[in-house]
C-alpha positions as CSV (number, residue, x, y, z in Angstrom):
1,M,-25.0,-1.8,21.9
2,T,-21.9,-3.2,23.5
3,E,-18.4,-1.7,22.8
4,E,-17.3,-5.0,21.2
5,R,-20.3,-5.1,18.8
6,A,-19.8,-1.4,17.9
7,T,-16.2,-2.0,17.1
8,R,-17.1,-5.0,14.9
9,L,-19.7,-3.0,12.9
10,L,-17.2,-0.2,12.5
11,V,-14.6,-2.6,11.1
12,I,-17.1,-3.9,8.6
13,A,-18.0,-0.4,7.4
14,L,-14.3,0.5,7.1
15,I,-13.5,-2.7,5.1
16,V,-16.4,-2.1,2.7
17,G,-15.4,1.5,2.0
18,G,-11.7,1.0,2.3
19,I,-11.0,-1.7,-0.3
20,M,-11.7,0.7,-3.2
21,P,-8.5,2.8,-3.0
22,V,-6.4,-0.3,-2.5
23,V,-7.8,-2.0,-5.6
24,D,-7.4,1.3,-7.5
25,T,-3.6,1.2,-7.1
26,T,-3.5,-1.7,-9.6
27,I,-6.8,-2.0,-11.4
28,V,-6.1,0.9,-13.8
29,A,-2.6,-0.3,-14.8
30,I,-4.1,-3.1,-16.8
31,G,-6.3,-0.7,-18.8
32,L,-3.6,1.8,-19.7
33,H,-3.1,0.5,-23.2
34,R,-6.9,0.8,-23.9
35,I,-7.0,4.3,-22.4
36,G,-4.1,5.4,-24.5
37,E,-5.7,4.3,-27.7
38,D,-9.0,6.0,-26.8
39,L,-7.5,9.3,-25.6
40,G,-4.6,9.4,-28.0
41,A,-1.9,9.4,-25.4
42,D,1.7,8.0,-25.7
43,V,3.3,5.7,-23.2
44,A,5.3,8.4,-21.5
45,T,2.1,10.4,-20.7
46,L,0.1,7.3,-19.8
47,Q,2.3,6.3,-16.9
48,W,1.2,9.5,-15.2
49,V,-2.3,8.0,-14.8
50,S,-0.8,5.6,-12.3
51,T,2.1,7.7,-10.9
52,V,0.0,10.8,-10.0
53,Y,-2.4,8.6,-8.0
54,L,0.4,7.3,-5.9
55,L,2.0,10.7,-5.5
56,A,-1.3,12.4,-4.4
57,L,-2.0,9.5,-2.0
58,A,1.4,10.0,-0.3
59,V,1.0,13.7,-0.1
60,V,-2.3,13.6,1.7
61,I,-1.5,10.8,4.2
62,P,0.1,13.1,6.8
63,V,-3.0,15.3,6.8
64,A,-5.4,12.5,7.7
65,G,-4.8,12.9,11.4
66,W,-5.6,16.6,11.3
67,V,-8.8,16.0,9.3
68,Q,-9.9,13.4,11.8
69,A,-9.3,15.7,14.7
70,R,-11.0,18.6,13.0
71,L,-14.1,16.8,11.6
72,G,-14.5,13.7,13.8
73,D,-14.4,10.1,12.8
74,R,-17.6,9.8,10.8
75,N,-17.3,13.1,9.0
76,A,-13.7,12.5,8.1
77,W,-14.5,9.1,6.6
78,I,-17.5,10.4,4.7
79,L,-15.4,13.3,3.3
80,A,-12.6,11.0,2.2
81,S,-15.1,8.6,0.6
82,G,-17.0,11.4,-1.1
83,I,-13.8,12.8,-2.6
84,F,-12.7,9.3,-3.9
85,L,-16.2,8.5,-5.4
86,A,-16.6,12.0,-7.0
87,A,-13.1,11.7,-8.5
88,S,-14.0,8.2,-9.8
89,V,-17.0,9.6,-11.7
90,L,-14.8,12.5,-13.0
91,C,-12.2,10.0,-14.2
92,A,-14.9,8.0,-16.1
93,M,-16.1,11.3,-17.7
94,A,-12.6,12.5,-18.8
95,S,-12.5,13.6,-22.4
96,G,-8.7,13.9,-22.6
97,I,-5.6,12.5,-21.0
98,G,-4.9,15.8,-19.1
99,E,-8.3,15.7,-17.5
100,L,-7.9,12.0,-16.5
101,I,-4.5,12.7,-14.9
102,A,-5.9,15.6,-12.9
103,F,-8.9,13.6,-11.7
104,R,-6.6,10.7,-10.8
105,A,-4.7,13.1,-8.6
106,L,-8.0,14.0,-6.8
107,Q,-8.8,10.3,-6.5
108,G,-5.4,9.7,-4.9
109,A,-6.0,12.5,-2.4
110,G,-9.2,10.7,-1.3
111,A,-7.3,7.5,-1.0
112,G,-4.6,9.2,1.0
113,L,-7.3,10.1,3.6
114,L,-9.1,6.7,3.6
115,L,-6.1,4.4,4.1
116,P,-4.7,5.8,7.3
117,L,-8.2,6.3,8.7
118,M,-8.9,2.7,8.0
119,Q,-6.0,1.7,10.3
120,T,-6.5,4.4,13.0
121,L,-10.2,4.2,13.7
122,P,-10.4,0.5,14.8
123,M,-7.0,0.5,16.6
124,Q,-8.1,3.5,18.8
125,R,-11.0,1.3,20.1
126,T,-9.1,-2.0,20.4
127,P,-7.6,-3.2,23.7
128,R,-3.8,-3.9,23.5
129,E,-4.2,-7.6,23.8
130,A,-6.7,-7.7,20.9
131,M,-4.7,-5.5,18.4
132,A,-3.3,-8.4,16.4
133,R,-6.7,-9.9,15.9
134,T,-8.2,-6.6,14.8
135,M,-5.3,-5.9,12.5
136,A,-5.7,-9.4,10.9
137,V,-9.2,-8.4,9.8
138,M,-8.3,-4.8,8.8
139,S,-5.3,-6.0,6.7
140,V,-7.5,-8.0,4.4
141,P,-8.1,-5.2,1.8
142,I,-4.4,-4.3,1.9
143,S,-3.4,-7.8,0.9
144,L,-6.2,-8.6,-1.5
145,G,-6.4,-5.3,-3.3
146,P,-3.2,-5.7,-5.4
147,V,-4.3,-9.2,-6.5
148,I,-8.0,-8.4,-7.1
149,G,-7.2,-5.2,-9.0
150,P,-5.6,-6.8,-12.2
151,V,-8.2,-9.7,-12.2
152,L,-11.1,-7.4,-11.9
153,G,-9.6,-5.0,-14.4
154,G,-9.1,-7.8,-16.9
155,L,-12.7,-9.0,-16.5
156,V,-14.1,-5.5,-16.9
157,L,-12.0,-4.8,-20.0
158,S,-13.1,-8.1,-21.6
159,A,-16.7,-6.9,-21.7
160,L,-16.9,-3.2,-21.1
161,D,-15.3,0.2,-21.8
162,W,-12.2,1.3,-19.8
163,R,-14.4,3.9,-18.1
164,W,-16.0,1.2,-16.1
165,L,-12.6,0.7,-14.3
166,F,-13.6,3.8,-12.4
167,L,-17.4,3.4,-12.3
168,I,-17.3,0.0,-10.5
169,N,-16.2,2.0,-7.4
170,L,-19.7,3.5,-7.1
171,P,-21.8,0.6,-5.9
172,L,-19.4,-0.5,-3.2
173,G,-18.7,3.1,-2.3
174,A,-22.4,3.9,-1.9
175,V,-22.8,0.9,0.4
176,G,-19.7,2.0,2.3
177,L,-21.1,5.5,2.8
178,V,-24.4,4.2,4.1
179,L,-22.6,1.9,6.6
180,A,-20.4,4.8,7.7
181,V,-23.4,6.9,8.5
182,L,-25.0,4.1,10.5
183,W,-22.0,2.6,12.3
184,L,-19.2,5.1,12.6
185,P,-19.2,7.3,15.7
186,G,-19.7,11.0,15.4
187,G,-18.1,13.8,17.4
188,R,-14.6,15.1,17.5
189,S,-11.5,13.8,19.3
190,G,-10.8,17.0,21.1
191,A,-7.2,17.0,19.7
192,R,-5.5,19.8,17.9
193,T,-7.3,21.5,15.0
194,T,-4.5,23.8,13.8
195,L,-2.8,22.6,10.6
196,D,1.0,22.8,10.5
197,A,1.0,24.5,7.1
198,I,4.8,24.9,6.9
199,G,5.3,21.3,7.9
200,L,3.0,20.2,5.2
201,L,4.8,22.4,2.6
202,L,8.1,20.7,3.6
203,L,6.9,17.1,4.0
204,A,4.4,16.8,1.0
205,P,6.7,18.0,-1.8
206,G,9.6,16.2,-0.1
207,L,7.7,12.9,-0.4
208,V,6.6,13.7,-3.9
209,G,10.2,14.4,-4.9
210,V,11.6,11.2,-3.6
211,L,8.7,9.1,-4.9
212,L,8.9,10.7,-8.3
213,A,12.6,10.1,-8.6
214,L,12.1,6.4,-7.7
215,S,9.2,6.1,-10.1
216,N,11.3,7.6,-12.9
217,L,14.0,5.1,-12.1
218,A,11.6,2.2,-12.3
219,G,10.3,3.6,-15.6
220,G,13.8,3.3,-17.1
221,T,15.2,6.8,-16.7
222,G,18.9,6.8,-15.9
223,A,20.0,7.7,-12.4
224,G,22.2,10.5,-13.7
225,E,19.4,12.2,-15.7
226,V,17.6,15.4,-14.6
227,A,14.3,13.6,-14.2
228,V,15.8,11.5,-11.4
229,W,18.4,13.5,-9.5
230,V,16.6,16.8,-9.4
231,P,13.4,15.6,-7.7
232,A,15.5,13.3,-5.5
233,V,17.8,16.1,-4.3
234,V,14.9,18.6,-3.8
235,G,12.8,15.9,-2.0
236,L,15.6,14.9,0.4
237,V,16.5,18.5,1.2
238,L,12.9,19.2,2.1
239,L,12.6,16.1,4.2
240,V,15.8,16.9,6.1
241,A,14.4,20.5,6.7
242,F,11.2,19.0,8.0
243,V,12.9,17.2,10.8
244,P,14.1,20.2,12.9
245,W,10.9,22.1,12.1
246,T,8.6,19.4,13.4
247,V,10.6,18.2,16.4
248,G,10.4,21.6,18.0
249,R,6.6,22.0,17.6
250,R,4.0,21.3,20.2
251,D,1.5,20.0,17.6
252,P,3.4,18.7,14.6
253,L,1.9,17.4,11.4
254,V,3.7,14.1,12.0
255,D,5.2,13.6,15.4
256,L,8.7,12.3,14.8
257,R,9.3,12.0,18.5
258,L,7.1,8.9,18.5
259,L,9.9,7.1,16.7
260,G,11.5,7.0,20.1
261,V,8.9,4.4,20.9
262,R,10.8,1.1,20.1
263,T,7.8,-0.9,18.9
264,L,6.7,1.9,16.5
265,R,10.2,2.4,15.2
266,A,10.6,-1.3,14.6
267,S,7.2,-1.6,12.9
268,T,8.0,1.4,10.6
269,V,11.3,-0.1,9.4
270,A,9.8,-3.5,8.9
271,M,6.8,-2.0,7.0
272,A,9.2,-0.3,4.6
273,F,10.8,-3.6,3.7
274,L,7.3,-5.3,3.5
275,G,6.2,-2.5,1.1
276,A,9.4,-3.1,-1.0
277,N,8.6,-6.8,-1.2
278,L,4.9,-6.4,-2.0
279,Y,5.4,-3.8,-4.7
280,A,8.5,-5.3,-6.3
281,A,6.8,-8.7,-6.6
282,T,3.5,-7.2,-7.8
283,F,5.6,-5.5,-10.6
284,L,7.6,-8.6,-11.5
285,L,5.1,-11.5,-11.4
286,P,2.6,-10.4,-14.0
287,L,5.4,-9.1,-16.2
288,A,7.3,-12.3,-16.0
289,L,4.2,-14.3,-16.9
290,Q,3.5,-12.2,-20.0
291,A,7.0,-11.3,-21.3
292,D,8.9,-14.5,-20.4
293,R,6.2,-17.1,-20.4
294,G,3.9,-15.7,-23.1
295,V,0.7,-15.7,-21.0
296,S,-2.1,-13.2,-21.8
297,V,-2.8,-10.3,-19.6
298,L,-6.0,-11.8,-18.2
299,D,-4.5,-15.2,-17.7
300,A,-1.6,-13.7,-15.9
301,A,-4.0,-11.9,-13.6
302,L,-5.9,-15.1,-13.0
303,L,-2.7,-17.0,-12.1
304,L,-2.1,-14.5,-9.3
305,I,-5.4,-15.3,-7.6
306,P,-3.9,-18.2,-5.6
307,Q,-1.5,-15.8,-3.9
308,G,-4.5,-13.6,-2.8
309,V,-6.4,-16.7,-1.6
310,G,-3.4,-17.9,0.5
311,S,-3.0,-14.4,2.0
312,L,-6.7,-14.3,2.9
313,L,-6.6,-17.8,4.5
314,A,-3.6,-16.8,6.5
315,R,-5.4,-13.9,8.1
316,A,-7.8,-16.3,9.9
317,G,-5.0,-17.6,12.1
318,A,-2.5,-14.7,12.1
319,G,-3.9,-13.0,15.2
320,R,-3.7,-16.3,17.2
321,L,-0.2,-16.9,16.0
322,V,0.9,-13.5,17.2
323,A,-0.8,-14.0,20.5
324,R,1.0,-17.3,21.1
325,W,4.5,-16.7,19.6
326,G,4.8,-12.9,19.5
327,P,5.2,-10.5,16.5
328,R,8.9,-11.1,16.1
329,A,8.8,-14.9,15.6
330,V,5.7,-14.7,13.3
331,A,7.1,-11.9,11.1
332,I,10.5,-13.6,10.7
333,S,8.8,-17.0,9.9
334,G,6.5,-15.3,7.4
335,F,9.3,-13.5,5.5
336,A,11.3,-16.7,5.5
337,L,8.4,-18.5,3.8
338,V,8.0,-15.7,1.3
339,A,11.7,-15.9,0.5
340,V,11.7,-19.7,0.0
341,M,8.6,-19.4,-2.2
342,T,10.2,-16.8,-4.4
343,V,13.2,-19.1,-5.2
344,P,11.4,-21.1,-7.8
345,F,10.7,-18.0,-9.9
346,A,14.4,-17.0,-9.7
347,L,15.4,-20.5,-10.9
348,D,12.7,-20.9,-13.6
349,D,14.3,-21.8,-16.9
350,G,11.0,-21.6,-18.7
351,T,10.0,-25.2,-17.9
352,L,8.3,-24.6,-14.6
353,A,4.6,-25.6,-15.1
354,L,2.1,-22.8,-14.7
355,A,0.2,-25.1,-12.3
356,V,3.3,-25.1,-10.1
357,W,3.5,-21.4,-10.4
358,A,0.0,-21.2,-9.0
359,G,0.8,-23.6,-6.2
360,V,4.0,-21.7,-5.2
361,L,2.0,-18.4,-5.3
362,F,-0.6,-19.9,-2.9
363,V,2.0,-20.8,-0.3
364,R,3.8,-17.5,-0.9
365,G,0.4,-15.8,-0.2
366,L,0.3,-17.6,3.2
367,G,3.6,-16.0,4.1
368,L,2.5,-12.6,3.0
369,G,-0.8,-13.0,4.9
370,V,1.1,-13.7,8.1
371,V,3.7,-11.0,8.1
372,L,1.5,-8.0,7.7
373,V,-0.4,-8.5,11.0
374,P,2.4,-8.5,13.5
375,I,4.2,-5.6,11.8
376,M,1.2,-3.3,11.6
377,A,-0.2,-4.3,15.1
378,S,3.2,-3.7,16.7
379,G,3.2,-0.1,15.7
380,Y,0.2,0.6,17.9
381,L,1.2,-1.4,21.0
382,D,2.8,1.4,23.0
383,V,1.1,4.4,21.4
384,A,-1.7,6.4,23.1
385,P,-5.0,6.4,21.2
386,D,-4.8,10.2,20.5
387,R,-1.3,9.7,18.9
388,M,-2.4,6.7,16.8
389,P,-3.1,8.9,13.7
390,H,0.7,9.6,13.7
391,A,1.5,5.9,13.9
392,S,-0.8,5.3,10.9
393,A,1.0,8.0,9.0
394,F,4.4,6.4,9.6
395,S,3.0,3.0,8.5
396,R,1.5,4.2,5.3
397,M,4.4,6.5,4.3
398,A,6.9,3.7,5.1
399,Q,5.0,1.3,2.9
400,Q,4.8,3.8,0.0
401,L,8.5,4.8,0.1
402,G,9.5,1.2,0.6
403,G,7.3,0.1,-2.3
404,A,8.7,2.7,-4.6
405,F,12.3,1.8,-3.7
406,G,11.6,-1.9,-4.1
407,T,10.0,-1.5,-7.5
408,A,12.7,0.8,-8.8
409,T,15.5,-1.6,-7.6
410,A,13.8,-4.6,-9.3
411,A,13.2,-2.6,-12.5
412,L,16.8,-1.4,-12.7
413,V,18.1,-4.9,-12.2
414,L,15.7,-6.4,-14.7
415,A,16.6,-3.8,-17.3
416,A,20.4,-4.1,-16.8
417,V,20.5,-7.9,-16.8
418,T,18.1,-8.2,-19.7
419,T,20.2,-5.9,-21.8
420,A,23.3,-7.9,-21.0
421,S,22.0,-11.5,-20.9
422,G,18.5,-11.7,-22.1
423,T,14.9,-11.6,-20.8
424,R,15.0,-14.8,-18.7
425,A,18.2,-13.9,-17.0
426,G,16.8,-10.5,-16.2
427,F,13.8,-11.9,-14.4
428,D,15.9,-14.4,-12.6
429,A,18.1,-11.6,-11.3
430,A,15.2,-9.4,-10.4
431,F,13.6,-12.2,-8.3
432,V,16.9,-12.6,-6.5
433,V,16.5,-9.0,-5.5
434,V,13.1,-9.8,-4.0
435,I,14.7,-12.7,-2.0
436,G,17.3,-10.2,-0.8
437,I,14.6,-7.8,0.3
438,C,13.0,-10.7,2.3
439,A,16.3,-11.4,4.0
440,A,16.6,-7.7,4.9
441,A,13.0,-7.7,6.2
442,M,13.8,-10.7,8.4
443,A,16.7,-8.8,9.9
444,A,14.5,-5.8,10.5
445,S,11.9,-8.0,12.2
446,L,14.4,-8.9,14.9
447,A,13.6,-5.6,16.5
448,L,9.8,-6.4,16.8
449,P,8.6,-7.3,20.3
450,G,8.7,-10.9,21.4
451,R,5.8,-12.8,23.0
452,R,6.2,-11.1,26.3
453,G,6.5,-7.7,24.8
454,A,3.3,-8.2,22.8
455,A,1.3,-9.6,25.6
456,R,2.3,-7.4,28.5
């Protein structure tokens, strides 16, 4: 088997197995009301079903590189998939809200291993000149997951019990495991196998503290309340302490020295703004359709499909665009298109036809489909294959932190303006925030490599 064919089969196996954790970031949210009724949980407790998944995912991301080095590519992927699928079954069997939250944490841990591995494994086998094309394929689950999740969740809940939100992971997961056994290479990388336990004890709770504070802000908790400032302060102190600890180590958990690589540093910053844009819009769009336009949950999910379709179609040509024009020009153009296509939502006075919403979302999806490829691919251009797990960790952590910040900011603006001026004004202001994030992302993208930097 040729190296090119082996890489192609590996990519297929990773996409089949890797789309599950991306979908699960959003699919459960649509069923929270039904879960609360069945398990007798209030809204404050229910939000932990989603929050704990994202927190556990963020905690485990830095460990993925160590697991890969310790177990090898195939075994690491099988372990991560096994954890995710076993947790899915346990979530479906939960008899109380406490059990469900605990099993969701385990599911998030599996996702925290799967997502960085899904980026690292193909990029380690891709020549520099083909990285954009490979990333165009690998980014499909990342862009489609948030759109497919609510739609699939709505369809499941219209016919089945909420427990099927978790059980639907099993068929695809089983196929993914079989493909992994057949097509993923075995063996170990020969890299370090000693886990930096102290680094993990600093970084993991540090990330949890910051993400928890931002999550509580997005949920309506005031910035001056204990539930926000205590985890924020503790998290920031731990993250600051992590820096001198890890910089002085020979084999750090996450190699911060790699941020000295210009392309990786630029990619990480741009990825944070992309995460802020994706998560803030994913939070606002279905909420605006339901709360402001009176659309049902399922219809709101269906109206978001055109954005996913546009994003998928853009993937086909994103790699070629990057090869011709370079990551910088493609990313800036993509963010500009996303910003322009967010303006109609900020100006909507309630008369914008839903068919126009769908059309605007389709074009907006084209922009989103274009920007992800140059940003993610740039992060690997000047990184040696054995250091790519660290690059993946930076990418995933930046997206999670940026996403939490973007969602919290949009939620705060929405709540404040709604209280002062009404629901419609609140959504208009919140969408202006998203446009502002796009502008900041365009500025950050100026640091990405140009055509010569990407092709050399």
